[in-house]
C-alpha positions as CSV (number, residue, x, y, z in Angstrom):
1,M,26.6,-1.1,11.0
2,K,26.2,2.0,8.8
3,S,22.9,3.8,9.1
4,I,20.7,4.5,6.1
5,A,21.7,8.1,6.0
6,A,25.4,7.2,5.8
7,A,24.7,4.6,3.2
8,V,23.0,7.1,0.9
9,I,26.2,9.1,0.8
10,L,28.5,6.1,0.4
11,F,26.5,3.8,-1.9
12,S,27.0,4.4,-5.6
13,A,25.1,1.5,-7.3
14,I,21.8,3.2,-6.6
15,P,22.5,6.9,-7.2
16,L,20.7,9.4,-5.0
17,S,19.3,12.4,-6.9
18,I,19.2,15.6,-4.8
19,P,17.2,18.4,-6.5
20,T,19.2,21.4,-7.5
21,N,17.9,25.0,-6.9
22,A,16.3,24.9,-10.3
23,A,14.8,21.5,-9.7
24,A,13.4,22.7,-6.3
25,Q,11.8,25.7,-8.0
26,E,10.3,23.5,-10.6
27,S,9.1,21.2,-7.8
28,R,7.4,24.1,-6.1
29,S,5.7,25.1,-9.4
30,S,4.5,21.5,-9.8
31,E,3.2,21.6,-6.3
32,S,1.2,24.7,-7.0
33,A,-0.3,23.1,-10.1
34,Q,-1.1,20.0,-8.0
35,Q,-2.8,22.2,-5.4
36,S,-4.8,24.0,-8.1
37,R,-6.1,20.8,-9.6
38,S,-7.0,19.5,-6.2
39,S,-8.9,22.5,-5.0
40,D,-12.2,21.4,-6.7
41,R,-12.0,18.1,-4.7
42,I,-11.0,19.2,-1.3
43,A,-11.5,22.4,0.7
44,E,-7.9,23.3,1.3
45,P,-5.2,22.8,-1.3
46,M,-3.5,19.5,-0.7
47,A,-0.4,19.9,1.3
48,P,2.9,18.4,0.0
49,R,3.3,14.6,0.5
50,N,-0.3,13.9,1.3
51,I,-2.4,10.8,0.5
52,Q,-6.1,10.3,0.5
53,V,-7.4,7.0,2.0
54,L,-11.0,5.7,1.5
55,L,-12.3,4.6,4.9
56,E,-15.9,4.0,4.1
57,K,-17.6,3.6,0.7
58,E,-21.3,4.2,0.1
59,T,-22.3,3.5,3.7
60,G,-25.5,4.8,5.3
61,E,-24.0,6.6,8.3
62,I,-21.0,6.7,10.5
63,L,-20.2,8.1,14.0
64,L,-18.0,11.1,13.5
65,E,-16.3,12.6,16.6
66,V,-14.0,15.6,16.7
67,K,-12.2,16.4,19.9
68,G,-10.8,19.9,19.9
69,P,-11.2,22.9,17.6
70,Y,-11.9,22.4,13.9
71,Y,-13.0,24.0,10.7
72,I,-15.6,22.7,8.2
73,F,-15.2,23.6,4.5
74,N,-17.3,23.0,1.5
75,P,-15.1,21.2,-1.0
76,H,-17.2,22.5,-3.9
77,D,-16.2,26.1,-3.6
78,G,-13.6,26.1,-0.7
79,S,-15.8,28.2,1.5
80,R,-15.8,27.8,5.3
81,V,-19.3,26.8,6.4
82,A,-18.8,26.1,10.1
83,S,-16.3,25.8,12.9
84,G,-16.1,24.6,16.5
85,L,-13.9,25.0,19.6
86,L,-14.8,22.2,21.9
87,G,-15.4,19.3,19.5
88,K,-18.5,17.5,18.4
89,R,-19.9,13.9,18.3
90,F,-22.8,12.9,16.1
91,M,-23.8,10.4,13.5
92,I,-23.4,11.8,10.0
93,R,-25.6,10.9,7.1
94,E,-26.9,12.3,3.8
95,L,-30.4,13.7,3.7
96,E,-32.3,14.6,0.5
97,N,-31.3,18.3,0.8
98,G,-27.7,17.9,2.2
99,L,-25.5,16.3,4.9
100,K,-26.5,16.2,8.6
101,W,-24.0,16.0,11.4
102,G,-26.0,17.2,14.4
103,E,-26.9,20.3,12.5
104,E,-28.0,20.2,8.9
105,F,-26.0,21.6,6.0
106,P,-28.7,22.6,3.4
107,G,-27.6,22.2,-0.2
108,I,-24.2,20.9,0.9
109,H,-23.5,17.3,0.1
110,Q,-19.8,17.3,0.9
111,I,-17.8,18.6,3.7
112,Y,-14.1,18.7,4.6
113,I,-13.2,18.7,8.3
114,K,-9.8,20.2,9.1
115,P,-8.3,20.3,12.6
116,R,-7.5,23.8,13.9
117,S,-4.9,22.6,16.4
118,S,-2.3,19.9,16.5
119,E,-4.1,18.6,19.6
120,T,-7.3,18.0,17.7
121,S,-8.3,14.4,17.2
122,I,-10.8,12.9,14.7
123,F,-12.5,9.6,15.2
124,I,-14.6,7.6,12.7
125,N,-16.6,4.8,14.4
126,G,-14.3,5.0,17.4
127,I,-11.1,4.7,15.4
128,Q,-8.7,7.7,15.6
129,Y,-7.2,9.2,12.4
130,Q,-4.6,11.9,11.8
131,G,-5.1,14.7,9.3
132,A,-8.4,15.8,7.8
133,I,-11.6,14.0,7.0
134,A,-13.8,14.5,3.8
135,I,-17.4,13.3,3.7
136,Y,-19.1,13.0,0.3
137,G,-22.8,12.3,-0.1
138,V,-23.7,9.9,-2.9
139,S,-27.3,9.1,-3.6
140,G,-28.3,8.8,0.1
141,T,-25.0,7.2,1.2
142,I,-21.7,8.7,2.1
143,N,-18.0,8.1,1.3
144,V,-15.5,8.9,4.0
145,I,-11.9,9.8,3.1
146,N,-8.9,10.5,5.4
147,E,-6.3,12.9,4.0
148,L,-3.0,12.8,5.8
149,D,0.7,13.2,5.1
150,I,2.5,10.2,3.6
151,E,5.0,9.9,6.5
152,S,2.2,9.4,9.0
153,Y,0.5,7.0,6.6
154,V,3.6,4.9,6.3
155,K,4.0,4.8,10.1
156,S,0.5,3.5,10.5
157,L,0.9,0.8,7.8
158,L,4.1,-0.6,9.2
159,T,2.9,-0.5,12.8
160,S,-0.1,-2.7,12.0
161,R,1.9,-5.0,9.7
162,F,4.9,-5.5,11.9
163,P,3.8,-5.6,15.6
164,T,7.1,-7.4,16.1
165,P,9.7,-5.3,14.3
166,K,12.4,-6.8,12.0
167,E,16.1,-5.7,12.2
168,P,16.5,-1.9,12.0
169,E,18.0,-2.0,8.5
170,V,15.1,-4.2,7.3
171,M,12.6,-1.8,8.8
172,A,14.3,1.1,7.1
173,S,14.0,-0.8,3.8
174,L,10.4,-1.4,4.4
175,A,9.8,2.2,5.2
176,I,11.3,3.3,1.9
177,L,9.2,0.7,0.0
178,A,6.0,1.7,1.7
179,R,6.7,5.3,1.0
180,T,7.5,4.5,-2.6
181,D,4.3,2.7,-3.0
182,A,2.3,5.5,-1.4
183,Y,3.8,8.1,-3.8
184,Y,3.0,5.8,-6.7
185,Q,-0.6,5.5,-5.6
186,A,-0.9,9.2,-5.0
187,T,0.6,10.3,-8.4
188,R,-1.3,7.8,-10.5
189,A,-4.8,8.6,-9.1
190,T,-4.7,12.4,-9.5
191,N,-8.3,12.5,-10.9
192,S,-9.9,10.4,-8.2
193,F,-11.4,11.4,-4.9
194,W,-9.1,9.0,-3.1
195,H,-5.8,7.3,-3.8
196,V,-6.0,4.0,-1.9
197,S,-8.6,2.0,0.1
198,A,-8.1,1.3,3.8
199,K,-9.7,-2.1,3.2
200,E,-7.1,-3.1,0.6
201,T,-4.0,-1.7,2.3
202,G,-4.8,-2.6,5.9
203,Y,-4.7,1.0,7.0
204,Q,-6.0,1.3,10.6
205,G,-5.6,4.9,11.6
206,S,-3.2,6.5,13.9
207,A,-4.0,5.2,17.4
208,L,-1.5,2.3,17.3
209,V,1.5,4.4,16.2
210,I,4.0,4.8,19.1
211,S,6.6,7.6,19.3
212,N,10.2,6.5,19.4
213,S,9.3,2.9,18.3
214,A,11.2,0.9,15.8
215,V,8.8,1.9,13.1
216,D,8.9,5.6,14.1
217,H,12.7,5.5,13.9
218,A,12.7,3.7,10.5
219,V,10.3,6.2,8.9
220,D,12.0,9.3,10.4
221,S,15.5,8.1,9.5
222,T,14.5,7.6,5.8
223,R,12.3,10.6,5.5
224,H,11.7,11.7,1.9
225,L,13.5,8.7,0.4
226,I,11.8,6.7,-2.3
227,L,12.8,4.3,-5.0
228,V,12.3,5.3,-8.6
229,H,12.5,3.2,-11.7
230,P,13.4,4.5,-15.2
231,E,10.5,4.2,-17.6
232,D,10.3,5.8,-21.0
233,G,12.8,8.5,-20.2
234,K,11.3,9.3,-16.8
235,S,12.2,8.1,-13.3
236,L,8.9,7.1,-11.6
237,P,7.9,5.7,-8.2
238,F,6.4,2.3,-8.6
239,A,4.2,-0.3,-6.9
240,T,6.3,-2.2,-4.3
241,A,5.8,-5.4,-2.4
242,Y,7.5,-7.7,0.1
243,T,7.2,-11.4,0.7
244,E,8.0,-13.4,3.8
245,N,10.1,-16.1,2.1
246,S,10.8,-16.2,-1.6
247,A,12.3,-19.8,-1.5
248,G,15.3,-18.6,-3.5
249,K,13.8,-16.4,-6.3
250,T,11.4,-13.5,-6.6
251,A,9.0,-12.8,-9.4
252,A,8.3,-9.5,-11.1
253,Y,5.4,-7.4,-9.7
254,E,3.4,-7.6,-13.0
255,T,3.9,-11.4,-13.2
256,I,1.9,-12.1,-10.0
257,F,-0.3,-9.0,-9.7
258,R,-1.2,-9.0,-13.4
259,K,-1.2,-5.2,-13.8
260,E,1.2,-2.5,-14.9
261,A,2.9,-0.7,-12.0
262,F,6.2,0.8,-13.4
263,A,8.0,-1.8,-11.4
264,P,11.2,-3.7,-12.4
265,E,10.4,-6.3,-15.1
266,K,12.4,-9.1,-13.6
267,G,12.7,-10.8,-10.2
268,V,16.0,-11.7,-8.6
269,S,17.7,-14.6,-6.9
270,A,17.7,-14.7,-3.1
271,P,20.6,-17.0,-2.0
272,H,19.9,-16.9,1.7
273,A,16.3,-18.1,1.1
274,A,17.6,-20.6,-1.5
275,L,20.0,-22.2,1.1
276,A,17.1,-22.8,3.5
277,K,14.5,-23.7,0.9
278,M,13.8,-27.1,2.2
279,D,12.9,-25.6,5.6
280,S,10.1,-23.7,3.9
281,K,8.4,-26.7,2.4
282,W,4.7,-27.0,2.9
283,S,1.8,-29.2,1.7
284,Y,-2.0,-28.8,1.6
285,Q,-4.7,-31.3,0.6
286,I,-8.3,-30.5,-0.3
287,D,-11.2,-32.6,-1.5
288,K,-12.1,-32.2,-5.1
289,K,-15.7,-31.4,-4.3
290,A,-14.7,-28.8,-1.8
291,L,-12.3,-27.2,-4.3
292,A,-15.0,-27.2,-7.0
293,Q,-17.4,-25.4,-4.6
294,L,-14.8,-22.7,-3.8
295,L,-14.1,-22.2,-7.5
296,R,-17.8,-22.4,-8.4
297,V,-17.3,-25.1,-11.1
298,S,-19.3,-28.3,-11.5
299,Q,-16.3,-30.5,-10.8
300,V,-12.5,-30.6,-11.0
301,K,-11.2,-33.0,-13.6
302,S,-7.7,-31.6,-14.0
303,I,-5.6,-28.6,-13.1
304,E,-2.9,-26.9,-15.2
305,L,-0.4,-24.4,-13.9
306,F,0.8,-21.2,-15.4
307,V,4.4,-20.9,-14.3
308,D,6.8,-18.0,-14.7
309,A,9.9,-19.8,-15.9
310,S,12.5,-17.3,-14.5
311,S,11.2,-17.5,-10.9
312,N,9.3,-20.8,-10.9
313,K,6.3,-18.9,-9.4
314,V,2.7,-19.9,-10.3
315,Y,0.8,-16.8,-11.5
316,G,-2.4,-18.7,-12.4
317,I,-4.2,-22.1,-12.8
318,R,-6.5,-23.5,-15.4
319,V,-9.2,-25.8,-14.1
320,K,-11.1,-28.2,-16.4
321,D,-14.4,-29.7,-15.4
322,G,-14.8,-32.0,-18.4
323,S,-16.8,-29.7,-20.7
324,D,-15.3,-26.3,-20.0
325,Q,-12.2,-24.7,-18.5
326,F,-11.7,-21.8,-16.1
327,D,-8.6,-19.6,-15.4
328,V,-7.9,-18.4,-11.9
329,D,-5.0,-16.1,-11.0
330,F,-2.8,-16.9,-8.0
331,L,-4.0,-14.1,-5.7
332,T,-7.6,-15.1,-6.2
333,L,-6.8,-18.7,-5.6
334,Q,-4.9,-17.9,-2.5
335,N,-7.7,-15.8,-1.2
336,L,-10.2,-18.6,-1.8
337,L,-8.1,-21.3,-0.2
338,G,-6.6,-19.1,2.5
339,P,-2.9,-18.0,2.9
340,T,-2.4,-20.5,5.7
341,H,-3.2,-23.3,3.2
342,L,-1.9,-22.1,-0.1
343,Q,1.2,-20.5,1.5
344,S,3.2,-19.4,-1.5
345,S,3.2,-19.0,-5.3
346,E,5.8,-21.7,-5.7
347,F,4.0,-25.0,-5.8
348,S,3.0,-28.0,-7.8
349,V,-0.4,-29.7,-7.9
350,L,-1.2,-33.5,-7.8
351,T,-4.7,-34.9,-8.2
352,K,-5.1,-38.3,-6.5
353,D,-8.4,-40.1,-6.2
354,D,-10.8,-37.5,-4.8
355,A,-8.2,-35.2,-3.5
356,V,-6.1,-32.3,-4.8
357,I,-2.6,-31.9,-3.2
358,F,-0.6,-28.7,-3.3
359,N,3.1,-29.0,-2.5
360,G,5.2,-25.9,-2.3
361,F,8.1,-23.8,-0.9
362,G,8.3,-20.4,0.7
363,K,5.7,-18.1,2.1
364,G,3.9,-15.2,0.5
365,H,3.3,-14.2,-3.1
366,G,7.0,-14.1,-3.9
367,V,7.2,-10.5,-5.2
368,G,9.6,-7.8,-4.1
369,L,11.7,-7.8,-1.0
370,C,12.3,-11.2,0.5
371,L,12.1,-10.7,4.3
372,Y,13.9,-13.9,5.1
373,S,16.9,-12.9,3.0
374,A,16.7,-9.2,4.0
375,S,17.0,-10.3,7.7
376,A,20.0,-12.5,6.9
377,M,21.7,-9.6,5.1
378,A,21.0,-7.2,7.9
379,Q,22.4,-9.7,10.4
380,N,25.5,-9.9,8.3
381,G,26.0,-6.2,8.5
382,E,24.4,-5.0,5.3
383,N,22.5,-1.7,5.4
384,A,19.1,-0.8,3.9
385,V,20.5,0.6,0.7
386,K,22.4,-2.6,0.0
387,I,19.3,-4.7,0.8
388,L,17.1,-2.6,-1.6
389,S,19.7,-2.7,-4.4
390,K,19.7,-6.5,-4.2
391,F,15.9,-6.9,-4.6
392,F,15.2,-3.9,-6.8
393,P,17.9,-3.7,-9.4
394,E,17.9,-0.9,-11.9
395,T,16.2,1.4,-9.5
396,Y,17.4,4.6,-7.8
397,L,17.0,6.2,-4.4
398,Y,15.4,9.7,-4.8
399,N,15.4,12.4,-2.1
400,L,12.1,14.2,-2.3
401,N,11.3,17.8,-1.1
402,A,7.7,17.8,-2.4
403,I,5.3,15.3,-3.8
404,P,5.8,14.6,-7.5
405,D,3.0,15.4,-9.9
406,G,3.5,12.4,-12.2
407,N,6.5,14.0,-14.0
408,L,9.2,12.9,-11.5
409,Q,12.5,12.7,-13.4
C-alpha cells in the first residue's frame, strides 16, 4: 500500500501545488501582514499555522494553573507585564479595575500567557492545553482562548473523535480534512478574537494526545497538506465533514448545514455503502405529543420533508399543527431527537394514530467523507489521496509552508 507521501507524487487527478520561491516570498509577506493585523488582539504576533479556540465564554472565574516558566503580556499594547519561573495556580476573575490572578493587574483587562519553555504546561479547570492562553475581561466576566498550532489542534480533535483508529489511509484522509477545516476557520475569522469554539468542535486539550499513536502518525505523515476548492478564481480551504455511513450517496455541505463554506456544491455516490445499504436500516417511533413538546408546537397534525433530490437526504421538515406551520432543519431536529434515534439524514416519515415513525438508512448527517466506504477502499489497497478524490471531486491537495491570509491561490 502506497503511503500518502508517495501518493502525492504519483496521483495526478488532484494536483499538488508546491509554492515556488516567489510564492514562498509572497507567503512570508502575507504572514507578516497577518502578524501585523493580529498584534492588537494578542501579545505576540501569531505564529504560522496557529488557531485560536474559545474555551470559556463570559464565565465568572476559572482555575488557571501554569507549571513551569512563563511570560504574561498585555495584548492591548504588547508589553510584558509579569513573568514567573516556578509556575502559578490561582482562580482568575475580572474585578472592576482589572484582572486578578493571585496578584491584581490594575487597569489591565486582558492578558496573554505564553510558555517560556517547551516543558511548561498550562491547565484550565484541570484540563491541560498546549500553546498559549489569552484571558479577556468582559463586563465582569472573562473569555478564555487557547492559541496553538494547527497540527497540535488536529491531533487533539482526532484523538478524542477516534479512540479506536480507522485504517491508516483513512486516518490520513481525516487528518487532511481536519487540517483543511481548521485553515478554513482560521482564515475566515481574521477579525474575531477566536476562530472556533471548543464546545462546538469537541476540542478537549492536549492531555489525551499520545506520541507515536495512529493519530500522531496520520497527522505527521500529512503535515502541511490541505484540500482547496476553486472559487471565483481563487483556490480556498473549505469547511469539511465526514459521516459514518452515507447509505450510498453524500450530500453537499451547504445542503445539510445550510451555510456557505466554499465546499464542493455536489455530493457523490458511495458504491461500497450502497451495496450494504439494507444493513444500515433503522427505525424510530415517537408519540405525537412528545414530538410536539420537543418542537414546542401545540400539536403535530402532519409533517412534510424537504429532500435533496440528488442525494435523497432530508435537509429539513415542515410541521403543521392545524393553524400554523413550522420549519426545522435536519441538524436541529437530530439534536432534539438525539442522534441515536434520528440516526441519519436519509429517512421517511409516517404518521400513524398517535405516533410518528421515522424509517431511514445510514448513519450521520450524510456530508463529506463516508467512513464506511473509505474503510472499504483502504482495505482494497486505495491510499488517502484516492479516497479524498472520490469524496471531494474538483478539489486539489495543497502543500502549505505558512498559513494563508485568505488569498490562497
